[in-house]
py3Dmol code that shows the C-alpha trace and the ligand (Angstrom):
import py3Dmol

protein = """\
ATOM      1  CA  MET A   1     -10.247   3.528  18.927  1.00  0.00           C
ATOM      2  CA  THR A   2      -6.697   4.332  17.875  1.00  0.00           C
ATOM      3  CA  ASN A   3      -4.942   7.570  17.054  1.00  0.00           C
ATOM      4  CA  ARG A   4      -3.519   6.135  13.827  1.00  0.00           C
ATOM      5  CA  LYS A   5      -4.569   8.208  10.816  1.00  0.00           C
ATOM      6  CA  PRO A   6      -6.368   5.965   8.304  1.00  0.00           C
ATOM      7  CA  VAL A   7      -4.927   5.461   4.830  1.00  0.00           C
ATOM      8  CA  VAL A   8      -6.688   4.559   1.597  1.00  0.00           C
ATOM      9  CA  ALA A   9      -4.286   3.910  -1.271  1.00  0.00           C
ATOM     10  CA  ALA A  10      -5.243   3.393  -4.914  1.00  0.00           C
ATOM     11  CA  ASN A  11      -3.115   0.980  -6.910  1.00  0.00           C
ATOM     12  CA  TRP A  12      -3.995   1.621 -10.547  1.00  0.00           C
ATOM     13  CA  LYS A  13      -1.555  -1.055 -11.755  1.00  0.00           C
ATOM     14  CA  MET A  14      -1.141  -0.850 -15.564  1.00  0.00           C
ATOM     15  CA  ASN A  15      -4.378   1.109 -16.013  1.00  0.00           C
ATOM     16  CA  GLY A  16      -5.504   4.696 -16.215  1.00  0.00           C
ATOM     17  CA  ASN A  17      -4.794   7.737 -18.324  1.00  0.00           C
ATOM     18  CA  ARG A  18      -4.747  11.525 -18.027  1.00  0.00           C
ATOM     19  CA  GLN A  19      -8.532  11.667 -18.017  1.00  0.00           C
ATOM     20  CA  LEU A  20      -8.724   9.342 -15.030  1.00  0.00           C
ATOM     21  CA  VAL A  21      -6.094  11.441 -13.235  1.00  0.00           C
ATOM     22  CA  ASP A  22      -8.217  14.544 -13.791  1.00  0.00           C
ATOM     23  CA  ASN A  23     -11.456  12.859 -12.707  1.00  0.00           C
ATOM     24  CA  ALA A  24      -9.937  11.209  -9.658  1.00  0.00           C
ATOM     25  CA  VAL A  25      -7.968  14.188  -8.338  1.00  0.00           C
ATOM     26  CA  GLN A  26     -10.805  16.636  -8.964  1.00  0.00           C
ATOM     27  CA  SER A  27     -13.501  14.442  -7.385  1.00  0.00           C
ATOM     28  CA  ILE A  28     -11.369  13.661  -4.320  1.00  0.00           C
ATOM     29  CA  ALA A  29     -10.595  17.395  -3.881  1.00  0.00           C
ATOM     30  CA  LYS A  30     -14.331  18.151  -3.852  1.00  0.00           C
ATOM     31  CA  GLN A  31     -14.822  15.906  -0.789  1.00  0.00           C
ATOM     32  CA  SER A  32     -13.606  18.394   1.796  1.00  0.00           C
ATOM     33  CA  GLU A  33     -14.343  15.972   4.678  1.00  0.00           C
ATOM     34  CA  LEU A  34     -11.538  13.730   3.410  1.00  0.00           C
ATOM     35  CA  LYS A  35      -8.921  16.434   3.996  1.00  0.00           C
ATOM     36  CA  ASN A  36      -6.949  15.997   7.213  1.00  0.00           C
ATOM     37  CA  ASN A  37      -8.947  12.941   8.295  1.00  0.00           C
ATOM     38  CA  LEU A  38      -7.123  10.350   6.266  1.00  0.00           C
ATOM     39  CA  ASP A  39      -4.191   9.934   3.908  1.00  0.00           C
ATOM     40  CA  VAL A  40      -5.454   9.422   0.362  1.00  0.00           C
ATOM     41  CA  VAL A  41      -2.796   7.948  -1.909  1.00  0.00           C
ATOM     42  CA  ILE A  42      -2.808   7.335  -5.673  1.00  0.00           C
ATOM     43  CA  SER A  43      -0.286   5.071  -7.320  1.00  0.00           C
ATOM     44  CA  PRO A  44      -0.642   5.436 -11.097  1.00  0.00           C
ATOM     45  CA  PRO A  45       1.675   4.159 -13.847  1.00  0.00           C
ATOM     46  CA  ALA A  46       4.920   6.158 -13.865  1.00  0.00           C
ATOM     47  CA  THR A  47       4.034   7.935 -17.120  1.00  0.00           C
ATOM     48  CA  LEU A  48       1.277   9.760 -15.205  1.00  0.00           C
ATOM     49  CA  PHE A  49       3.390  10.975 -12.267  1.00  0.00           C
ATOM     50  CA  SER A  50       3.997  14.487 -13.578  1.00  0.00           C
ATOM     51  CA  TYR A  51       0.441  14.844 -14.843  1.00  0.00           C
ATOM     52  CA  LEU A  52      -0.901  13.873 -11.426  1.00  0.00           C
ATOM     53  CA  ASP A  53       1.528  16.210  -9.723  1.00  0.00           C
ATOM     54  CA  SER A  54       0.221  19.153 -11.768  1.00  0.00           C
ATOM     55  CA  ALA A  55      -3.430  18.060 -11.311  1.00  0.00           C
ATOM     56  CA  LYS A  56      -2.822  18.309  -7.558  1.00  0.00           C
ATOM     57  CA  LYS A  57      -1.862  21.951  -8.015  1.00  0.00           C
ATOM     58  CA  THR A  58      -4.801  22.658 -10.353  1.00  0.00           C
ATOM     59  CA  TYR A  59      -7.368  21.225  -7.925  1.00  0.00           C
ATOM     60  CA  ASN A  60      -5.573  22.188  -4.715  1.00  0.00           C
ATOM     61  CA  SER A  61      -5.471  18.530  -3.719  1.00  0.00           C
ATOM     62  CA  ASP A  62      -3.383  16.918  -1.025  1.00  0.00           C
ATOM     63  CA  VAL A  63      -3.533  13.445  -2.559  1.00  0.00           C
ATOM     64  CA  ILE A  64      -0.237  11.644  -1.979  1.00  0.00           C
ATOM     65  CA  LEU A  65       1.555  10.380  -5.088  1.00  0.00           C
ATOM     66  CA  ALA A  66       3.053   6.900  -4.826  1.00  0.00           C
ATOM     67  CA  ALA A  67       5.127   4.746  -7.163  1.00  0.00           C
ATOM     68  CA  GLN A  68       4.074   1.135  -7.769  1.00  0.00           C
ATOM     69  CA  ASN A  69       7.633  -0.164  -7.636  1.00  0.00           C
ATOM     70  CA  ILE A  70      11.283   0.905  -7.608  1.00  0.00           C
ATOM     71  CA  SER A  71      14.547  -0.825  -8.380  1.00  0.00           C
ATOM     72  CA  GLU A  72      16.387  -2.448  -5.518  1.00  0.00           C
ATOM     73  CA  PHE A  73      19.510  -0.730  -6.883  1.00  0.00           C
ATOM     74  CA  GLU A  74      20.354   2.918  -6.555  1.00  0.00           C
ATOM     75  CA  GLN A  75      21.476   3.529 -10.150  1.00  0.00           C
ATOM     76  CA  GLY A  76      23.321   1.935 -13.035  1.00  0.00           C
ATOM     77  CA  ALA A  77      23.067  -0.110 -16.216  1.00  0.00           C
ATOM     78  CA  ILE A  78      19.635  -1.605 -15.584  1.00  0.00           C
ATOM     79  CA  THR A  79      17.550  -0.968 -18.671  1.00  0.00           C
ATOM     80  CA  GLY A  80      13.889  -0.245 -18.046  1.00  0.00           C
ATOM     81  CA  GLU A  81      14.069   0.232 -14.288  1.00  0.00           C
ATOM     82  CA  LEU A  82      13.314   3.332 -12.205  1.00  0.00           C
ATOM     83  CA  SER A  83      15.329   4.164  -9.117  1.00  0.00           C
ATOM     84  CA  VAL A  84      14.037   5.712  -5.935  1.00  0.00           C
ATOM     85  CA  HIS A  85      15.715   8.964  -7.054  1.00  0.00           C
ATOM     86  CA  HIS A  86      13.696   9.002 -10.290  1.00  0.00           C
ATOM     87  CA  VAL A  87      10.329   8.561  -8.607  1.00  0.00           C
ATOM     88  CA  LYS A  88      11.220  11.046  -5.870  1.00  0.00           C
ATOM     89  CA  GLU A  89      12.180  13.644  -8.464  1.00  0.00           C
ATOM     90  CA  MET A  90       8.753  13.150 -10.098  1.00  0.00           C
ATOM     91  CA  GLY A  91       6.941  13.992  -6.860  1.00  0.00           C
ATOM     92  CA  CYS A  92       6.379  10.537  -5.344  1.00  0.00           C
ATOM     93  CA  GLN A  93       6.348  10.522  -1.548  1.00  0.00           C
ATOM     94  CA  TRP A  94       5.363   6.887  -1.031  1.00  0.00           C
ATOM     95  CA  VAL A  95       6.203   3.665  -2.889  1.00  0.00           C
ATOM     96  CA  ILE A  96       4.595   0.208  -2.984  1.00  0.00           C
ATOM     97  CA  CYS A  97       7.203  -2.490  -2.285  1.00  0.00           C
ATOM     98  CA  GLY A  98       6.741  -6.221  -2.834  1.00  0.00           C
ATOM     99  CA  HIS A  99       3.247  -6.188  -4.348  1.00  0.00           C
ATOM    100  CA  SER A 100       2.101  -9.777  -4.927  1.00  0.00           C
ATOM    101  CA  GLU A 101       2.069  -9.186  -8.703  1.00  0.00           C
ATOM    102  CA  ARG A 102       5.765  -8.199  -8.585  1.00  0.00           C
ATOM    103  CA  ARG A 103       6.440 -11.334  -6.560  1.00  0.00           C
ATOM    104  CA  SER A 104       4.409 -13.717  -8.749  1.00  0.00           C
ATOM    105  CA  LEU A 105       4.896 -12.238 -12.249  1.00  0.00           C
ATOM    106  CA  PHE A 106       8.480 -11.016 -11.913  1.00  0.00           C
ATOM    107  CA  GLY A 107       9.839 -13.481  -9.371  1.00  0.00           C
ATOM    108  CA  GLU A 108      10.590 -10.798  -6.789  1.00  0.00           C
ATOM    109  CA  ARG A 109      11.948 -12.518  -3.692  1.00  0.00           C
ATOM    110  CA  SER A 110      11.443 -11.225  -0.155  1.00  0.00           C
ATOM    111  CA  SER A 111      15.151 -10.336   0.029  1.00  0.00           C
ATOM    112  CA  VAL A 112      14.708  -8.079  -3.024  1.00  0.00           C
ATOM    113  CA  THR A 113      11.594  -6.480  -1.537  1.00  0.00           C
ATOM    114  CA  ALA A 114      13.672  -5.787   1.568  1.00  0.00           C
ATOM    115  CA  GLN A 115      16.319  -3.992  -0.545  1.00  0.00           C
ATOM    116  CA  LYS A 116      13.586  -1.842  -2.097  1.00  0.00           C
ATOM    117  CA  VAL A 117      12.213  -0.944   1.329  1.00  0.00           C
ATOM    118  CA  LEU A 118      15.701   0.139   2.362  1.00  0.00           C
ATOM    119  CA  GLN A 119      16.199   2.210  -0.803  1.00  0.00           C
ATOM    120  CA  ALA A 120      12.912   3.983  -0.071  1.00  0.00           C
ATOM    121  CA  LYS A 121      13.752   4.639   3.581  1.00  0.00           C
ATOM    122  CA  LYS A 122      17.220   5.968   2.737  1.00  0.00           C
ATOM    123  CA  GLN A 123      15.682   8.614   0.469  1.00  0.00           C
ATOM    124  CA  GLY A 124      12.795   9.479   2.798  1.00  0.00           C
ATOM    125  CA  LEU A 125      10.012   7.776   0.834  1.00  0.00           C
ATOM    126  CA  LYS A 126       7.377   5.914   2.798  1.00  0.00           C
ATOM    127  CA  PRO A 127       7.215   2.268   1.715  1.00  0.00           C
ATOM    128  CA  ILE A 128       3.910   0.407   1.572  1.00  0.00           C
ATOM    129  CA  ILE A 129       5.284  -3.035   2.368  1.00  0.00           C
ATOM    130  CA  CYS A 130       3.026  -5.719   0.871  1.00  0.00           C
ATOM    131  CA  VAL A 131       2.828  -9.164   2.435  1.00  0.00           C
ATOM    132  CA  GLY A 132       0.406 -12.023   1.936  1.00  0.00           C
ATOM    133  CA  GLU A 133       0.045 -15.724   1.389  1.00  0.00           C
ATOM    134  CA  THR A 134      -1.064 -17.549  -1.768  1.00  0.00           C
ATOM    135  CA  ALA A 135      -4.208 -19.679  -1.965  1.00  0.00           C
ATOM    136  CA  GLU A 136      -2.101 -22.855  -1.698  1.00  0.00           C
ATOM    137  CA  GLU A 137      -0.312 -21.545   1.387  1.00  0.00           C
ATOM    138  CA  TYR A 138      -3.617 -20.504   2.944  1.00  0.00           C
ATOM    139  CA  GLU A 139      -5.150 -23.927   2.326  1.00  0.00           C
ATOM    140  CA  ALA A 140      -2.068 -25.677   3.683  1.00  0.00           C
ATOM    141  CA  GLY A 141      -2.291 -23.642   6.916  1.00  0.00           C
ATOM    142  CA  LYS A 142       0.929 -21.813   6.097  1.00  0.00           C
ATOM    143  CA  THR A 143      -0.369 -18.234   6.317  1.00  0.00           C
ATOM    144  CA  TYR A 144       1.537 -17.314   9.457  1.00  0.00           C
ATOM    145  CA  SER A 145       4.800 -18.943   8.428  1.00  0.00           C
ATOM    146  CA  ARG A 146       4.667 -17.181   5.048  1.00  0.00           C
ATOM    147  CA  LEU A 147       3.999 -13.796   6.638  1.00  0.00           C
ATOM    148  CA  THR A 148       6.732 -14.396   9.196  1.00  0.00           C
ATOM    149  CA  ALA A 149       9.270 -15.122   6.436  1.00  0.00           C
ATOM    150  CA  GLN A 150       8.252 -12.017   4.464  1.00  0.00           C
ATOM    151  CA  ILE A 151       8.434  -9.723   7.486  1.00  0.00           C
ATOM    152  CA  GLU A 152      11.660 -11.251   8.796  1.00  0.00           C
ATOM    153  CA  ALA A 153      13.389 -10.709   5.444  1.00  0.00           C
ATOM    154  CA  ILE A 154      12.823  -6.980   5.877  1.00  0.00           C
ATOM    155  CA  PHE A 155      13.719  -6.957   9.573  1.00  0.00           C
ATOM    156  CA  ASN A 156      16.912  -8.936   8.928  1.00  0.00           C
ATOM    157  CA  LEU A 157      18.128  -6.360   6.420  1.00  0.00           C
ATOM    158  CA  GLY A 158      16.807  -3.123   7.881  1.00  0.00           C
ATOM    159  CA  GLY A 159      16.058  -3.789  11.542  1.00  0.00           C
ATOM    160  CA  GLU A 160      13.067  -2.278  13.255  1.00  0.00           C
ATOM    161  CA  GLN A 161      13.754   1.065  11.495  1.00  0.00           C
ATOM    162  CA  ALA A 162      12.501  -0.522   8.280  1.00  0.00           C
ATOM    163  CA  PHE A 163       9.020  -0.502   9.859  1.00  0.00           C
ATOM    164  CA  THR A 164       9.229   2.850  11.646  1.00  0.00           C
ATOM    165  CA  ASP A 165       6.892   5.267   9.896  1.00  0.00           C
ATOM    166  CA  SER A 166       6.286   2.691   7.150  1.00  0.00           C
ATOM    167  CA  ILE A 167       2.989   1.203   6.020  1.00  0.00           C
ATOM    168  CA  VAL A 168       2.326  -2.534   5.895  1.00  0.00           C
ATOM    169  CA  ALA A 169      -0.342  -3.900   3.545  1.00  0.00           C
ATOM    170  CA  TYR A 170      -1.704  -7.367   4.193  1.00  0.00           C
ATOM    171  CA  GLU A 171      -2.890  -8.613   0.823  1.00  0.00           C
ATOM    172  CA  PRO A 172      -3.835 -12.285   0.694  1.00  0.00           C
ATOM    173  CA  VAL A 173      -2.965 -13.272  -2.873  1.00  0.00           C
ATOM    174  CA  TRP A 174      -6.197 -15.288  -3.093  1.00  0.00           C
ATOM    175  CA  ALA A 175      -8.160 -12.087  -2.532  1.00  0.00           C
ATOM    176  CA  VAL A 176      -6.299  -9.750  -4.917  1.00  0.00           C
ATOM    177  CA  GLY A 177      -8.374  -9.173  -8.052  1.00  0.00           C
ATOM    178  CA  THR A 178     -10.578 -12.203  -7.386  1.00  0.00           C
ATOM    179  CA  GLY A 179     -13.709 -10.609  -5.934  1.00  0.00           C
ATOM    180  CA  LYS A 180     -13.226 -12.807  -2.825  1.00  0.00           C
ATOM    181  CA  ALA A 181     -12.222 -10.483   0.012  1.00  0.00           C
ATOM    182  CA  ALA A 182     -11.109 -11.912   3.350  1.00  0.00           C
ATOM    183  CA  SER A 183     -13.813 -11.708   6.004  1.00  0.00           C
ATOM    184  CA  PRO A 184     -13.359  -8.838   8.482  1.00  0.00           C
ATOM    185  CA  GLU A 185     -12.778 -11.400  11.265  1.00  0.00           C
ATOM    186  CA  LEU A 186     -10.043 -13.255   9.378  1.00  0.00           C
ATOM    187  CA  ALA A 187      -8.390 -10.037   8.234  1.00  0.00           C
ATOM    188  CA  GLN A 188      -8.429  -8.702  11.823  1.00  0.00           C
ATOM    189  CA  GLU A 189      -6.869 -11.928  13.150  1.00  0.00           C
ATOM    190  CA  ILE A 190      -4.019 -11.658  10.635  1.00  0.00           C
ATOM    191  CA  HIS A 191      -3.499  -7.932  11.113  1.00  0.00           C
ATOM    192  CA  HIS A 192      -3.294  -8.593  14.858  1.00  0.00           C
ATOM    193  CA  PHE A 193      -0.630 -11.216  14.186  1.00  0.00           C
ATOM    194  CA  ILE A 194       1.362  -8.803  11.994  1.00  0.00           C
ATOM    195  CA  ARG A 195       1.160  -6.063  14.613  1.00  0.00           C
ATOM    196  CA  GLY A 196       2.312  -8.614  17.193  1.00  0.00           C
ATOM    197  CA  MET A 197       5.376  -9.423  15.080  1.00  0.00           C
ATOM    198  CA  ILE A 198       6.217  -5.738  14.884  1.00  0.00           C
ATOM    199  CA  ARG A 199       5.610  -5.396  18.652  1.00  0.00           C
ATOM    200  CA  ALA A 200       8.327  -7.968  19.233  1.00  0.00           C
ATOM    201  CA  MET A 201      10.736  -5.609  17.388  1.00  0.00           C
ATOM    202  CA  SER A 202       9.451  -2.378  18.912  1.00  0.00           C
ATOM    203  CA  PRO A 203       6.275  -1.758  20.954  1.00  0.00           C
ATOM    204  CA  VAL A 204       6.346   1.920  19.956  1.00  0.00           C
ATOM    205  CA  THR A 205       6.448   1.124  16.243  1.00  0.00           C
ATOM    206  CA  ALA A 206       3.725  -1.516  16.638  1.00  0.00           C
ATOM    207  CA  ALA A 207       1.392   1.035  18.192  1.00  0.00           C
ATOM    208  CA  SER A 208       1.905   3.563  15.415  1.00  0.00           C
ATOM    209  CA  VAL A 209       2.451   1.491  12.252  1.00  0.00           C
ATOM    210  CA  ARG A 210      -0.522   1.564   9.917  1.00  0.00           C
ATOM    211  CA  ILE A 211      -1.529  -1.835   8.541  1.00  0.00           C
ATOM    212  CA  LEU A 212      -3.789  -1.812   5.479  1.00  0.00           C
ATOM    213  CA  TYR A 213      -5.946  -4.595   4.146  1.00  0.00           C
ATOM    214  CA  GLY A 214      -5.927  -5.199   0.380  1.00  0.00           C
ATOM    215  CA  GLY A 215      -7.832  -7.678  -1.749  1.00  0.00           C
ATOM    216  CA  SER A 216     -11.194  -7.070  -3.447  1.00  0.00           C
ATOM    217  CA  VAL A 217     -12.202  -4.137  -1.251  1.00  0.00           C
ATOM    218  CA  THR A 218     -15.404  -2.510  -2.526  1.00  0.00           C
ATOM    219  CA  PRO A 219     -17.765   0.193  -1.245  1.00  0.00           C
ATOM    220  CA  ASP A 220     -19.912  -2.662   0.126  1.00  0.00           C
ATOM    221  CA  ASN A 221     -17.327  -4.415   2.285  1.00  0.00           C
ATOM    222  CA  ALA A 222     -14.987  -1.523   3.167  1.00  0.00           C
ATOM    223  CA  ALA A 223     -16.699  -0.287   6.339  1.00  0.00           C
ATOM    224  CA  ALA A 224     -16.807  -3.746   7.961  1.00  0.00           C
ATOM    225  CA  LEU A 225     -13.134  -4.335   7.188  1.00  0.00           C
ATOM    226  CA  PHE A 226     -11.941  -0.881   8.249  1.00  0.00           C
ATOM    227  CA  SER A 227     -13.858  -0.980  11.548  1.00  0.00           C
ATOM    228  CA  GLN A 228     -11.602  -3.778  12.824  1.00  0.00           C
ATOM    229  CA  PRO A 229      -9.187  -2.541  15.499  1.00  0.00           C
ATOM    230  CA  ASP A 230      -5.969  -3.504  13.706  1.00  0.00           C
ATOM    231  CA  ILE A 231      -7.060  -2.487  10.193  1.00  0.00           C
ATOM    232  CA  ASP A 232      -6.038   1.097   9.439  1.00  0.00           C
ATOM    233  CA  GLY A 233      -7.370   1.398   5.902  1.00  0.00           C
ATOM    234  CA  GLY A 234      -6.937  -0.292   2.558  1.00  0.00           C
ATOM    235  CA  LEU A 235      -4.903  -0.795  -0.578  1.00  0.00           C
ATOM    236  CA  ILE A 236      -7.410  -0.764  -3.406  1.00  0.00           C
ATOM    237  CA  GLY A 237      -6.975  -2.127  -6.938  1.00  0.00           C
ATOM    238  CA  ALA A 238      -9.970  -2.466  -9.273  1.00  0.00           C
ATOM    239  CA  ALA A 239     -12.365  -0.261  -7.291  1.00  0.00           C
ATOM    240  CA  SER A 240      -9.836   2.585  -7.295  1.00  0.00           C
ATOM    241  CA  LEU A 241     -10.263   2.967 -11.065  1.00  0.00           C
ATOM    242  CA  VAL A 242     -13.808   4.302 -10.546  1.00  0.00           C
ATOM    243  CA  PRO A 243     -13.567   7.605  -8.621  1.00  0.00           C
ATOM    244  CA  GLU A 244     -17.119   7.328  -7.173  1.00  0.00           C
ATOM    245  CA  LYS A 245     -16.326   3.893  -5.729  1.00  0.00           C
ATOM    246  CA  PHE A 246     -12.916   4.981  -4.471  1.00  0.00           C
ATOM    247  CA  ILE A 247     -14.411   7.978  -2.662  1.00  0.00           C
ATOM    248  CA  LYS A 248     -17.000   5.761  -0.950  1.00  0.00           C
ATOM    249  CA  ILE A 249     -14.163   3.511   0.213  1.00  0.00           C
ATOM    250  CA  CYS A 250     -12.273   6.569   1.522  1.00  0.00           C
ATOM    251  CA  GLN A 251     -15.364   7.701   3.400  1.00  0.00           C
ATOM    252  CA  ALA A 252     -15.698   4.237   4.956  1.00  0.00           C
ATOM    253  CA  ALA A 253     -12.220   4.612   6.448  1.00  0.00           C
ATOM    254  CA  MET A 254     -12.976   7.756   8.463  1.00  0.00           C
TER     255      MET A 254
END
"""
ligand_1 = """\
10
PEP
C -4.130 -4.706 -5.269
O -3.742 -4.885 -6.417
O -3.337 -4.269 -4.432
C -5.521 -5.026 -4.945
C -5.856 -5.056 -3.702
O -6.360 -5.277 -6.006
P -7.974 -5.504 -5.921
O -8.527 -4.440 -5.007
O -8.432 -5.369 -7.309
O -8.173 -6.865 -5.351
"""
view = py3Dmol.view(width=600, height=400)
view.addModel(protein, "pdb")
view.setStyle({"model": 0}, {"cartoon": {"style": "trace"}})
view.addModel(ligand_1, "xyz")
view.setStyle({"model": 1}, {"stick": {}})
view.zoomTo()
view.show()
């Protein structure tokens, strides 16, 4: 039993529209038991930020709005990018940093993820720091060395403060969008390792930092994953696009 408040975060990726915003925010608001007991986060495409922000007011919802990415730079001649200031102005309180799709599809290196985490912290946004090994790394027994490199890149740039009041999401790349979730036992072992790395920086931060599991979480496997002592909730892709499924996953985290 821990006193860490669970988190369930929806990553809509490049999906969703105004209708989904309405359905999701309204159906979550109807589940009064979710209020206060966990942090429910929605990370839609940036074009939906303001619509979601007003849906929160309409339905009296305390869903937390998160961006899926920010630039590692503060401002400037960088066509097509959004800075931390832009997403903050649109009502985002949290931001996903270093998602595996940013790393694999856009070549984002761990040093760049670290810059994004720092941008977020400087402006008071809570980063969801994504880490995870690929299938090849997993099969080659390189899970722990990969995670160590990803976490150290952030520590080297931002020190332990980069993790204070931040969220870490362990997302094995082989489980993201594949339908093959990690077993609760394996996920717990790796979450325990990640918390141990953070403990070496700061025991206080290690005790309070929330570490989410992500990768093919569904209403069927959520409870077993979330009941593990070092798993404080989940980062949810596909299942978050169906409000009924997402709510069941939220309920499994309480
Ligand atoms: C994700 O994209 O962060 C994710 C976990 O996706 P899925 O739940 O679809 O595996």
